[in-house]
BANUFI-508652 format. One record per residue (C-alpha): residue number from 0; chain; residue in three letters; x, y, z. Coordinates in Angstrom, 1 decimal. Layout:
N
+-----+---+-----+--------+--------+--------+
!   k ! c !   r !      X !      Y !      Z !
+-----+---+-----+--------+--------+--------+
! NUM ! A ! ALA !      X !      Y !      Z !
...
+-----+---+-----+--------+--------+--------+
REM end
This chain:
378
+-----+---+-----+--------+--------+--------+
!   k ! c !   r !      X !      Y !      Z !
+-----+---+-----+--------+--------+--------+
!   0 ! A ! MET !   24.2 !    3.3 !    6.3 !
!   1 ! A ! ASN !   25.8 !    5.0 !    9.2 !
!   2 ! A ! GLY !   25.0 !    4.7 !   12.8 !
!   3 ! A ! GLY !   24.9 !    1.8 !   15.0 !
!   4 ! A ! PRO !   27.1 !   -1.4 !   15.7 !
!   5 ! A ! ALA !   28.0 !   -3.3 !   12.5 !
!   6 ! A ! ILE !   25.6 !   -6.1 !   12.0 !
!   7 ! A ! ASN !   27.2 !   -9.6 !   11.1 !
!   8 ! A ! ARG !   24.2 !  -11.2 !    9.6 !
!   9 ! A ! LYS !   23.1 !  -12.6 !    6.2 !
!  10 ! A ! VAL !   19.6 !  -12.4 !    5.1 !
!  11 ! A ! LEU !   18.0 !  -14.2 !    2.3 !
!  12 ! A ! VAL !   15.0 !  -12.3 !    0.7 !
!  13 ! A ! LEU !   12.0 !  -14.6 !   -0.8 !
!  14 ! A ! SER !   10.4 !  -12.6 !   -3.2 !
!  15 ! A ! PRO !    7.5 !  -12.7 !   -5.5 !
!  16 ! A ! SER !    8.0 !  -11.7 !   -9.0 !
!  17 ! A ! LEU !    9.3 !   -8.4 !   -9.5 !
!  18 ! A ! LYS !    8.4 !   -7.9 !  -13.4 !
!  19 ! A ! SER !    5.4 !   -6.0 !  -12.7 !
!  20 ! A ! MET !    4.9 !   -3.0 !  -10.6 !
!  21 ! A ! GLY !    2.8 !   -2.7 !   -7.3 !
!  22 ! A ! GLY !    2.5 !   -2.2 !   -3.8 !
!  23 ! A ! VAL !    4.0 !   -5.9 !   -2.3 !
!  24 ! A ! GLN !    7.0 !   -5.2 !   -5.8 !
!  25 ! A ! ASN !    7.8 !   -1.8 !   -4.2 !
!  26 ! A ! TYR !    7.9 !   -2.6 !   -1.0 !
!  27 ! A ! THR !   10.1 !   -5.5 !   -1.6 !
!  28 ! A ! LYS !   12.7 !   -3.5 !   -3.4 !
!  29 ! A ! THR !   12.6 !   -0.8 !   -0.9 !
!  30 ! A ! LEU !   12.9 !   -3.7 !    2.0 !
!  31 ! A ! VAL !   16.0 !   -5.3 !   -0.4 !
!  32 ! A ! SER !   17.7 !   -1.8 !   -0.6 !
!  33 ! A ! ALA !   17.6 !   -1.2 !    2.8 !
!  34 ! A ! LEU !   19.1 !   -4.5 !    3.9 !
!  35 ! A ! ARG !   22.0 !   -3.7 !    1.4 !
!  36 ! A ! SER !   22.4 !   -0.1 !    2.8 !
!  37 ! A ! ILE !   22.6 !   -1.7 !    6.5 !
!  38 ! A ! LEU !   24.4 !   -5.2 !    5.8 !
!  39 ! A ! GLY !   26.4 !   -4.5 !    2.5 !
!  40 ! A ! ASN !   25.6 !   -5.8 !   -0.7 !
!  41 ! A ! ASP !   27.6 !   -9.5 !   -0.4 !
!  42 ! A ! ARG !   25.1 !  -10.1 !    2.8 !
!  43 ! A ! VAL !   21.7 !   -9.9 !    1.3 !
!  44 ! A ! ARG !   20.5 !  -12.3 !   -1.2 !
!  45 ! A ! LEU !   17.2 !  -12.1 !   -3.3 !
!  46 ! A ! ILE !   15.5 !  -14.9 !   -4.7 !
!  47 ! A ! SER !   12.5 !  -14.2 !   -6.7 !
!  48 ! A ! VAL !    9.8 !  -15.8 !   -8.6 !
!  49 ! A ! ALA !   10.7 !  -16.0 !  -12.3 !
!  50 ! A ! GLU !    7.2 !  -15.0 !  -13.4 !
!  51 ! A ! ASP !    3.9 !  -13.2 !  -12.9 !
!  52 ! A ! PRO !    0.9 !  -15.6 !  -12.1 !
!  53 ! A ! GLU !   -1.1 !  -16.4 !  -14.8 !
!  54 ! A ! LEU !   -5.0 !  -15.6 !  -15.1 !
!  55 ! A ! ARG !   -7.3 !  -18.3 !  -14.9 !
!  56 ! A ! SER !  -10.7 !  -19.0 !  -16.4 !
!  57 ! A ! ASP !  -12.4 !  -18.4 !  -13.3 !
!  58 ! A ! GLY !  -10.9 !  -15.0 !  -12.7 !
!  59 ! A ! SER !   -8.4 !  -16.1 !  -10.0 !
!  60 ! A ! HIS !   -4.6 !  -16.0 !  -10.8 !
!  61 ! A ! SER !   -1.9 !  -19.0 !  -10.2 !
!  62 ! A ! LEU !    1.7 !  -19.6 !  -11.0 !
!  63 ! A ! ARG !    2.7 !  -22.5 !  -13.2 !
!  64 ! A ! THR !    4.0 !  -25.7 !  -11.4 !
!  65 ! A ! SER !    7.2 !  -25.3 !  -13.4 !
!  66 ! A ! VAL !    7.5 !  -22.1 !  -11.7 !
!  67 ! A ! LYS !    6.9 !  -22.9 !   -8.5 !
!  68 ! A ! VAL !    9.5 !  -25.9 !   -8.2 !
!  69 ! A ! ARG !   12.0 !  -23.9 !   -9.9 !
!  70 ! A ! PHE !   11.7 !  -20.8 !   -7.3 !
!  71 ! A ! PHE !   11.8 !  -23.5 !   -4.3 !
!  72 ! A ! LEU !   15.0 !  -25.3 !   -5.9 !
!  73 ! A ! SER !   16.6 !  -22.1 !   -6.1 !
!  74 ! A ! ALA !   15.6 !  -20.8 !   -2.6 !
!  75 ! A ! LEU !   16.4 !  -24.1 !   -1.4 !
!  76 ! A ! ALA !   19.9 !  -23.8 !   -3.1 !
!  77 ! A ! ALA !   20.8 !  -20.6 !   -1.6 !
!  78 ! A ! ALA !   19.9 !  -21.6 !    2.0 !
!  79 ! A ! ILE !   22.1 !  -24.8 !    1.7 !
!  80 ! A ! THR !   25.3 !  -23.1 !   -0.2 !
!  81 ! A ! TRP !   25.2 !  -19.6 !    1.4 !
!  82 ! A ! SER !   23.7 !  -20.7 !    4.8 !
!  83 ! A ! PRO !   22.1 !  -16.8 !    5.7 !
!  84 ! A ! ASP !   21.2 !  -16.1 !    9.2 !
!  85 ! A ! LEU !   17.8 !  -14.9 !    8.6 !
!  86 ! A ! ILE !   15.2 !  -15.4 !    5.8 !
!  87 ! A ! ILE !   12.8 !  -12.5 !    5.1 !
!  88 ! A ! CYS !    9.6 !  -13.9 !    3.1 !
!  89 ! A ! ALA !    8.1 !  -10.9 !    1.2 !
!  90 ! A ! HIS !    4.8 !  -12.5 !    0.7 !
!  91 ! A ! VAL !    2.5 !  -15.3 !    2.7 !
!  92 ! A ! GLY !    2.0 !  -17.3 !   -0.7 !
!  93 ! A ! LEU !    6.1 !  -18.0 !   -0.3 !
!  94 ! A ! ALA !    6.0 !  -18.8 !    3.2 !
!  95 ! A ! SER !    5.6 !  -22.6 !    2.7 !
!  96 ! A ! THR !    8.9 !  -22.4 !    1.3 !
!  97 ! A ! ALA !   10.9 !  -20.4 !    4.0 !
!  98 ! A ! ARG !    8.9 !  -23.0 !    6.5 !
!  99 ! A ! MET !   10.9 !  -25.8 !    4.6 !
! 100 ! A ! ILE !   14.0 !  -24.3 !    4.8 !
! 101 ! A ! GLU !   13.7 !  -23.7 !    8.5 !
! 102 ! A ! ARG !   12.7 !  -27.6 !    9.0 !
! 103 ! A ! LEU !   15.9 !  -28.4 !    7.2 !
! 104 ! A ! LYS !   18.3 !  -25.6 !    8.2 !
! 105 ! A ! HIS !   17.0 !  -24.4 !   11.6 !
! 106 ! A ! THR !   17.3 !  -21.1 !    9.9 !
! 107 ! A ! PRO !   14.4 !  -18.5 !   10.9 !
! 108 ! A ! TYR !   12.0 !  -16.4 !    9.0 !
! 109 ! A ! TRP !   10.3 !  -13.3 !    8.9 !
! 110 ! A ! LEU !    7.3 !  -12.6 !    7.3 !
! 111 ! A ! VAL !    5.8 !   -9.4 !    5.7 !
! 112 ! A ! LEU !    2.2 !   -8.9 !    6.4 !
! 113 ! A ! TYR !    0.4 !   -6.4 !    3.9 !
! 114 ! A ! GLY !   -3.4 !   -6.8 !    4.0 !
! 115 ! A ! ILE !   -6.2 !   -9.0 !    2.4 !
! 116 ! A ! GLU !   -3.8 !  -11.9 !    1.6 !
! 117 ! A ! VAL !   -3.8 !  -12.5 !    5.6 !
! 118 ! A ! TRP !   -7.1 !  -11.2 !    6.4 !
! 119 ! A ! GLY !   -8.8 !  -14.2 !    4.8 !
! 120 ! A ! ASP !   -8.9 !  -17.7 !    5.1 !
! 121 ! A ! LEU !   -5.4 !  -19.3 !    4.3 !
! 122 ! A ! THR !   -4.6 !  -22.8 !    3.0 !
! 123 ! A ! PRO !   -3.4 !  -24.9 !    5.7 !
! 124 ! A ! ALA !    0.3 !  -25.1 !    4.5 !
! 125 ! A ! LYS !    0.0 !  -21.0 !    4.2 !
! 126 ! A ! ARG !   -1.5 !  -21.1 !    7.6 !
! 127 ! A ! LYS !    1.1 !  -23.3 !    9.3 !
! 128 ! A ! ALA !    3.8 !  -21.3 !    7.9 !
! 129 ! A ! LEU !    2.3 !  -18.0 !    9.1 !
! 130 ! A ! LEU !    2.1 !  -19.5 !   12.4 !
! 131 ! A ! ASP !    5.8 !  -20.6 !   12.7 !
! 132 ! A ! ALA !    7.3 !  -17.5 !   11.5 !
! 133 ! A ! GLU !    9.9 !  -16.2 !   14.0 !
! 134 ! A ! CYS !    8.3 !  -12.6 !   13.5 !
! 135 ! A ! TYR !    5.7 !  -10.6 !   11.9 !
! 136 ! A ! VAL !    6.7 !   -7.3 !    9.7 !
! 137 ! A ! THR !    3.6 !   -5.4 !    9.4 !
! 138 ! A ! ILE !    3.3 !   -2.4 !    7.4 !
! 139 ! A ! THR !    0.3 !   -1.4 !    9.7 !
! 140 ! A ! ARG !   -0.7 !   -2.4 !   13.1 !
! 141 ! A ! PHE !   -4.3 !   -2.6 !   11.5 !
! 142 ! A ! THR !   -3.0 !   -5.5 !    9.4 !
! 143 ! A ! LEU !   -1.2 !   -6.9 !   12.4 !
! 144 ! A ! GLU !   -3.9 !   -6.6 !   14.7 !
! 145 ! A ! ALA !   -6.9 !   -8.2 !   11.7 !
! 146 ! A ! THR !   -4.6 !  -11.1 !   11.3 !
! 147 ! A ! ILE !   -4.1 !  -12.2 !   14.8 !
! 148 ! A ! ALA !   -7.9 !  -11.9 !   15.1 !
! 149 ! A ! ARG !   -8.6 !  -14.1 !   12.0 !
! 150 ! A ! HIS !   -6.0 !  -16.7 !   12.6 !
! 151 ! A ! GLY !   -5.8 !  -16.9 !   16.5 !
! 152 ! A ! LEU !   -2.1 !  -16.2 !   16.5 !
! 153 ! A ! ARG !   -0.2 !  -16.8 !   19.7 !
! 154 ! A ! GLU !    2.4 !  -14.6 !   21.1 !
! 155 ! A ! ARG !    5.3 !  -13.7 !   18.4 !
! 156 ! A ! ARG !    7.5 !  -10.8 !   17.8 !
! 157 ! A ! SER !    6.6 !   -8.3 !   15.4 !
! 158 ! A ! LEU !    8.3 !   -5.4 !   13.3 !
! 159 ! A ! PHE !    6.3 !   -2.1 !   12.2 !
! 160 ! A ! LEU !    8.1 !   -1.5 !    9.2 !
! 161 ! A ! PRO !    5.8 !    1.1 !    7.0 !
! 162 ! A ! PRO !    6.4 !    1.8 !    3.3 !
! 163 ! A ! ALA !    9.1 !    4.5 !    2.2 !
! 164 ! A ! MET !    8.4 !    7.2 !   -0.1 !
! 165 ! A ! PRO !   10.7 !    7.8 !   -3.1 !
! 166 ! A ! THR !   12.8 !   11.0 !   -2.7 !
! 167 ! A ! GLU !   13.3 !   12.0 !   -6.3 !
! 168 ! A ! PRO !   11.7 !   15.2 !   -7.6 !
! 169 ! A ! PRO !    8.7 !   14.8 !   -9.8 !
! 170 ! A ! SER !    9.8 !   14.7 !  -13.6 !
! 171 ! A ! PRO !    8.2 !   17.3 !  -15.8 !
! 172 ! A ! PRO !    4.9 !   15.9 !  -17.6 !
! 173 ! A ! LYS !    5.6 !   14.0 !  -20.9 !
! 174 ! A ! GLY !    1.6 !   13.9 !  -21.8 !
! 175 ! A ! GLN !   -1.2 !   16.4 !  -22.5 !
! 176 ! A ! LEU !   -3.7 !   14.5 !  -20.1 !
! 177 ! A ! ALA !   -3.1 !   16.4 !  -16.7 !
! 178 ! A ! PRO !   -5.5 !   19.1 !  -16.1 !
! 179 ! A ! GLU !   -4.4 !   22.7 !  -16.9 !
! 180 ! A ! ARG !   -4.1 !   25.3 !  -14.3 !
! 181 ! A ! SER !   -6.9 !   27.1 !  -13.4 !
! 182 ! A ! GLU !   -8.8 !   28.6 !   -9.8 !
! 183 ! A ! ARG !  -11.4 !   26.1 !  -10.3 !
! 184 ! A ! PRO !  -10.7 !   23.9 !   -6.9 !
! 185 ! A ! MET !   -9.9 !   20.1 !   -8.3 !
! 186 ! A ! VAL !  -10.7 !   17.1 !   -6.2 !
! 187 ! A ! LEU !   -8.2 !   13.8 !   -7.1 !
! 188 ! A ! THR !   -8.8 !   10.0 !   -6.5 !
! 189 ! A ! VAL !   -6.6 !    7.9 !   -7.4 !
! 190 ! A ! GLY !   -7.5 !    4.2 !   -7.9 !
! 191 ! A ! ARG !   -8.6 !    1.1 !  -10.3 !
! 192 ! A ! MET !  -12.0 !    1.1 !  -10.9 !
! 193 ! A ! SER !  -12.5 !   -2.5 !  -11.0 !
! 194 ! A ! ALA !  -15.3 !   -4.7 !  -10.2 !
! 195 ! A ! SER !  -13.5 !   -6.6 !   -7.7 !
! 196 ! A ! GLU !  -12.2 !   -3.6 !   -5.9 !
! 197 ! A ! ARG !  -15.5 !   -1.4 !   -5.2 !
! 198 ! A ! TYR !  -14.5 !   -0.8 !   -2.0 !
! 199 ! A ! LYS !  -12.2 !    1.9 !   -2.7 !
! 200 ! A ! GLY !  -15.1 !    4.3 !   -2.7 !
! 201 ! A ! HIS !  -15.7 !    6.0 !   -6.3 !
! 202 ! A ! ASP !  -19.3 !    5.3 !   -6.2 !
! 203 ! A ! VAL !  -19.6 !    7.3 !   -2.5 !
! 204 ! A ! MET !  -17.7 !    9.8 !   -4.3 !
! 205 ! A ! LEU !  -19.8 !   10.2 !   -6.9 !
! 206 ! A ! GLU !  -23.0 !   10.1 !   -4.8 !
! 207 ! A ! ALA !  -21.3 !   12.9 !   -2.6 !
! 208 ! A ! TRP !  -20.5 !   15.1 !   -5.5 !
! 209 ! A ! PRO !  -23.7 !   16.7 !   -6.2 !
! 210 ! A ! LEU !  -23.7 !   17.9 !   -2.8 !
! 211 ! A ! VAL !  -20.4 !   19.4 !   -3.4 !
! 212 ! A ! ILE !  -21.0 !   21.7 !   -6.2 !
! 213 ! A ! GLU !  -24.1 !   22.8 !   -4.4 !
! 214 ! A ! ARG !  -21.5 !   24.4 !   -2.2 !
! 215 ! A ! VAL !  -18.8 !   24.8 !   -4.9 !
! 216 ! A ! PRO !  -20.3 !   25.1 !   -8.0 !
! 217 ! A ! ASP !  -16.8 !   25.6 !   -9.8 !
! 218 ! A ! ALA !  -15.3 !   22.5 !   -8.4 !
! 219 ! A ! VAL !  -13.9 !   19.7 !  -10.4 !
! 220 ! A ! TYR !  -13.4 !   16.1 !   -9.7 !
! 221 ! A ! TRP !  -10.5 !   14.2 !  -11.6 !
! 222 ! A ! ILE !  -10.7 !   10.0 !  -11.3 !
! 223 ! A ! VAL !   -7.3 !    8.4 !  -12.4 !
! 224 ! A ! GLY !   -6.9 !    5.1 !  -12.8 !
! 225 ! A ! GLY !   -8.5 !    2.6 !  -15.4 !
! 226 ! A ! GLY !  -10.5 !   -1.0 !  -14.8 !
! 227 ! A ! ASP !  -13.4 !   -2.9 !  -15.8 !
! 228 ! A ! ASP !  -15.6 !   -0.5 !  -13.9 !
! 229 ! A ! ARG !  -15.1 !    2.4 !  -15.4 !
! 230 ! A ! GLU !  -17.9 !    2.4 !  -17.9 !
! 231 ! A ! ARG !  -20.6 !    1.5 !  -15.2 !
! 232 ! A ! LEU !  -18.9 !    4.5 !  -13.3 !
! 233 ! A ! GLU !  -19.5 !    7.0 !  -16.1 !
! 234 ! A ! ALA !  -22.9 !    5.8 !  -16.5 !
! 235 ! A ! ARG !  -23.9 !    6.8 !  -13.2 !
! 236 ! A ! ALA !  -22.3 !   10.2 !  -13.2 !
! 237 ! A ! ARG !  -24.3 !   10.8 !  -16.4 !
! 238 ! A ! GLU !  -27.5 !    9.5 !  -14.2 !
! 239 ! A ! LEU !  -26.2 !   12.1 !  -11.5 !
! 240 ! A ! GLY !  -26.0 !   15.0 !  -14.1 !
! 241 ! A ! ILE !  -22.3 !   15.4 !  -12.9 !
! 242 ! A ! SER !  -20.5 !   14.5 !  -16.1 !
! 243 ! A ! ASN !  -19.8 !   18.1 !  -16.9 !
! 244 ! A ! SER !  -17.7 !   18.3 !  -13.8 !
! 245 ! A ! VAL !  -16.2 !   15.1 !  -13.4 !
! 246 ! A ! HIS !  -13.4 !   13.8 !  -15.5 !
! 247 ! A ! PHE !  -12.1 !    9.8 !  -16.1 !
! 248 ! A ! THR !   -8.8 !   10.2 !  -17.2 !
! 249 ! A ! GLY !   -7.9 !    6.3 !  -17.5 !
! 250 ! A ! SER !   -4.4 !    5.2 !  -16.7 !
! 251 ! A ! VAL !   -1.8 !    7.8 !  -16.5 !
! 252 ! A ! SER !    1.8 !    8.2 !  -16.8 !
! 253 ! A ! PRO !    3.9 !    8.7 !  -13.8 !
! 254 ! A ! GLU !    4.7 !   12.3 !  -15.0 !
! 255 ! A ! GLU !    1.4 !   12.8 !  -15.3 !
! 256 ! A ! LEU !   -0.1 !   11.4 !  -12.3 !
! 257 ! A ! ASP !    2.5 !   14.2 !  -10.5 !
! 258 ! A ! VAL !    1.1 !   17.1 !  -12.0 !
! 259 ! A ! CYS !   -2.5 !   15.7 !  -11.2 !
! 260 ! A ! TYR !   -1.5 !   15.4 !   -7.4 !
! 261 ! A ! ASP !    0.3 !   18.9 !   -7.9 !
! 262 ! A ! ARG !   -2.7 !   20.7 !   -9.1 !
! 263 ! A ! CYS !   -5.4 !   19.2 !   -6.7 !
! 264 ! A ! CYS !   -6.5 !   20.9 !   -4.1 !
! 265 ! A ! VAL !   -7.7 !   17.9 !   -2.1 !
! 266 ! A ! PHE !   -7.0 !   13.9 !   -2.5 !
! 267 ! A ! ALA !   -9.9 !   11.9 !   -1.4 !
! 268 ! A ! MET !  -10.7 !    7.9 !   -1.5 !
! 269 ! A ! PRO !  -13.4 !    6.8 !    1.2 !
! 270 ! A ! ALA !  -12.2 !    3.2 !    1.0 !
! 271 ! A ! ARG !  -14.0 !    0.5 !    3.2 !
! 272 ! A ! THR !  -12.6 !   -2.2 !    5.2 !
! 273 ! A ! GLU !  -14.4 !   -5.3 !    4.8 !
! 274 ! A ! LEU !  -13.2 !   -8.3 !    6.9 !
! 275 ! A ! ASP !  -14.8 !  -11.2 !    5.6 !
! 276 ! A ! GLY !  -13.1 !  -14.2 !    6.4 !
! 277 ! A ! ARG !  -13.9 !  -15.5 !    2.7 !
! 278 ! A ! ALA !  -13.5 !  -12.5 !    0.8 !
! 279 ! A ! PRO !  -11.6 !   -9.5 !    2.9 !
! 280 ! A ! ARG !  -11.5 !   -6.1 !    1.0 !
! 281 ! A ! GLY !   -9.9 !   -3.0 !    2.0 !
! 282 ! A ! GLU !   -6.8 !   -1.0 !    1.7 !
! 283 ! A ! GLY !   -3.7 !   -2.7 !    3.7 !
! 284 ! A ! PHE !   -2.1 !    0.8 !    3.5 !
! 285 ! A ! GLY !   -3.2 !    3.2 !    0.9 !
! 286 ! A ! ILE !    0.0 !    4.2 !   -0.6 !
! 287 ! A ! VAL !   -1.7 !    6.9 !   -2.7 !
! 288 ! A ! PHE !   -2.5 !    8.6 !    0.3 !
! 289 ! A ! LEU !    1.0 !    9.1 !    1.3 !
! 290 ! A ! GLU !    1.7 !   10.0 !   -2.4 !
! 291 ! A ! ALA !   -0.8 !   13.4 !   -2.1 !
! 292 ! A ! MET !    0.6 !   13.9 !    1.3 !
! 293 ! A ! ALA !    3.9 !   14.2 !    0.2 !
! 294 ! A ! ARG !    2.9 !   16.8 !   -2.5 !
! 295 ! A ! GLY !    1.5 !   18.8 !    0.5 !
! 296 ! A ! LYS !   -2.0 !   17.9 !    0.1 !
! 297 ! A ! PRO !   -4.9 !   17.4 !    2.6 !
! 298 ! A ! VAL !   -6.6 !   14.0 !    2.3 !
! 299 ! A ! VAL !  -10.3 !   12.7 !    2.9 !
! 300 ! A ! GLY !   -9.9 !    9.3 !    4.2 !
! 301 ! A ! PRO !  -11.9 !    6.6 !    5.7 !
! 302 ! A ! SER !  -12.4 !    6.6 !    9.4 !
! 303 ! A ! VAL !  -11.9 !    2.7 !    9.9 !
! 304 ! A ! GLY !   -9.1 !    0.4 !    8.4 !
! 305 ! A ! ALA !   -5.2 !    1.0 !    7.7 !
! 306 ! A ! PRO !   -5.3 !    4.3 !    6.4 !
! 307 ! A ! ALA !   -6.9 !    5.7 !    9.5 !
! 308 ! A ! GLU !   -3.8 !    4.6 !   11.4 !
! 309 ! A ! PHE !   -1.4 !    7.4 !    9.4 !
! 310 ! A ! ILE !   -3.9 !   10.0 !    8.9 !
! 311 ! A ! HIS !   -4.5 !   12.4 !   11.7 !
! 312 ! A ! SER !   -7.9 !   13.9 !   11.2 !
! 313 ! A ! GLY !   -8.1 !   17.5 !   11.8 !
! 314 ! A ! GLU !   -4.0 !   17.5 !   11.0 !
! 315 ! A ! HIS !   -3.4 !   16.1 !    8.1 !
! 316 ! A ! GLY !   -7.1 !   16.0 !    6.3 !
! 317 ! A ! LEU !  -10.4 !   15.0 !    7.6 !
! 318 ! A ! LEU !  -11.5 !   10.9 !    8.2 !
! 319 ! A ! VAL !  -14.9 !   10.4 !    7.3 !
! 320 ! A ! ASN !  -17.6 !    7.2 !    7.1 !
! 321 ! A ! PRO !  -16.7 !    5.7 !    4.0 !
! 322 ! A ! THR !  -20.4 !    4.6 !    3.6 !
! 323 ! A ! ASP !  -21.9 !    8.1 !    3.8 !
! 324 ! A ! PRO !  -22.1 !   10.3 !    0.9 !
! 325 ! A ! ARG !  -23.1 !   13.3 !    2.8 !
! 326 ! A ! GLU !  -20.3 !   13.1 !    5.5 !
! 327 ! A ! VAL !  -17.8 !   12.5 !    2.7 !
! 328 ! A ! ALA !  -19.3 !   15.8 !    0.8 !
! 329 ! A ! ARG !  -19.2 !   17.5 !    4.0 !
! 330 ! A ! ALA !  -15.4 !   17.2 !    4.5 !
! 331 ! A ! LEU !  -14.5 !   18.1 !    0.7 !
! 332 ! A ! VAL !  -16.8 !   21.3 !    1.2 !
! 333 ! A ! GLN !  -15.1 !   22.2 !    4.1 !
! 334 ! A ! LEU !  -11.6 !   21.7 !    2.6 !
! 335 ! A ! LEU !  -12.7 !   23.5 !   -0.5 !
! 336 ! A ! GLU !  -14.2 !   26.6 !    1.3 !
! 337 ! A ! ASP !  -11.4 !   27.2 !    3.6 !
! 338 ! A ! ARG !   -8.4 !   27.3 !    1.4 !
! 339 ! A ! ALA !   -6.3 !   28.5 !    4.6 !
! 340 ! A ! THR !   -6.8 !   25.2 !    6.5 !
! 341 ! A ! ALA !   -6.5 !   23.0 !    3.5 !
! 342 ! A ! ARG !   -2.9 !   24.7 !    2.5 !
! 343 ! A ! ARG !   -1.9 !   24.3 !    6.8 !
! 344 ! A ! MET !   -3.3 !   20.3 !    6.7 !
! 345 ! A ! GLY !   -1.2 !   19.7 !    3.5 !
! 346 ! A ! ARG !    2.0 !   21.5 !    4.9 !
! 347 ! A ! ALA !    1.5 !   19.3 !    8.2 !
! 348 ! A ! ALA !    0.8 !   16.1 !    6.0 !
! 349 ! A ! LYS !    3.9 !   16.4 !    3.6 !
! 350 ! A ! GLN !    5.8 !   16.8 !    7.1 !
! 351 ! A ! TRP !    5.0 !   14.0 !    8.5 !
! 352 ! A ! VAL !    5.4 !   11.7 !    5.2 !
! 353 ! A ! MET !    9.0 !   13.2 !    5.0 !
! 354 ! A ! SER !    9.7 !   12.1 !    8.9 !
! 355 ! A ! GLU !    8.2 !    9.1 !    9.3 !
! 356 ! A ! PHE !    7.9 !    7.7 !    5.9 !
! 357 ! A ! SER !   11.2 !    8.6 !    4.3 !
! 358 ! A ! PHE !   13.8 !    5.6 !    3.1 !
! 359 ! A ! ASP !   16.1 !    6.9 !    6.0 !
! 360 ! A ! ARG !   13.4 !    6.1 !    8.6 !
! 361 ! A ! PHE !   12.7 !    3.0 !    7.2 !
! 362 ! A ! CYS !   16.3 !    1.7 !    7.4 !
! 363 ! A ! GLU !   16.3 !    3.1 !   11.0 !
! 364 ! A ! ARG !   13.4 !    0.9 !   11.9 !
! 365 ! A ! LEU !   14.9 !   -2.3 !   10.2 !
! 366 ! A ! GLN !   18.8 !   -1.7 !   11.3 !
! 367 ! A ! GLU !   17.2 !   -1.2 !   15.1 !
! 368 ! A ! ALA !   15.6 !   -4.9 !   14.8 !
! 369 ! A ! LEU !   18.3 !   -6.5 !   13.1 !
! 370 ! A ! GLN !   20.5 !   -5.1 !   15.9 !
! 371 ! A ! SER !   18.8 !   -6.0 !   18.8 !
! 372 ! A ! ARG !   15.7 !   -8.3 !   17.7 !
! 373 ! A ! LEU !   14.2 !   -7.0 !   20.6 !
! 374 ! A ! LEU !   11.1 !   -6.7 !   18.9 !
! 375 ! A ! GLU !    7.5 !   -5.9 !   20.5 !
! 376 ! A ! ARG !    5.8 !   -9.0 !   21.3 !
! 377 ! A ! ILE !    1.8 !   -9.4 !   20.1 !
+-----+---+-----+--------+--------+--------+
REM end
């Protein structure tokens, strides 16, 4: 990456398993790519957990002890033999390892904060590691503020580093699941339908939909995603008498998802944020909003929580009370009936994403922090 003075610094990244795909994994890959772009490949090393956590009988996930030990020894060996100047820990679950290395080698570490993993209760070891981090890398200021309030954090430097959107153009669809082109206005939600993730707002969308089709009778609602709550939601759609205009796709291929984004008129996900100490719920960012905005679509999102930080209501779409089906319905009807305004908002949303959430912008933010380390104090 060009621009700015050279940075003579070696960075060790500690990462969760990258075998599966998810928000944390995608963010970590972006972070490592950006570091290598800024510093050079030989000045960045990645140590990741070798396996995904296993599902326990109680529904929780946990790493096997042998996997934890192997990760710790690999991280420690890299710290001793390679002597990095900085460690970036990509998840609080690994922060105890970074803290131990800091105690042994006096190597400072930065900790990435996403959302629910730091909004609620932490084990004593994780909390100590959180408190001792030199800097917090936060994907939203909302998450930083929620973490400060929950854990009483003292003054610490912070770096606002939101996710980056890929710049590759969408591939043509390979499957037949995506909706056919038609004049029928389409609303889209993308998100897992899990009993443990009902905060995403599928129920509220279904409750709002009868009010929408009263005003826009030819509208259709597509729900993309799988999960153990799908059967219950399908039954609720039948109870509400809206099954003929609501389509549950299940999981789709990336190519089919691109087509769904392309063909929808509005993207909507009224996700709630619940900052309960024991079981916090909510979107730490909400990358699906960015995905829709990047394709020039206006979005309907929650007025409270992380998505409200980057969705400007009235400019990129509309923010609503995520617990009020009538307010959600009014926002949907407004955008479906006023196509010119919806298109204007979609264009503004796309421009906003391209300027503020590109890989180049991600690198700029990170390079400035690495060069100066004069980071915002909290």
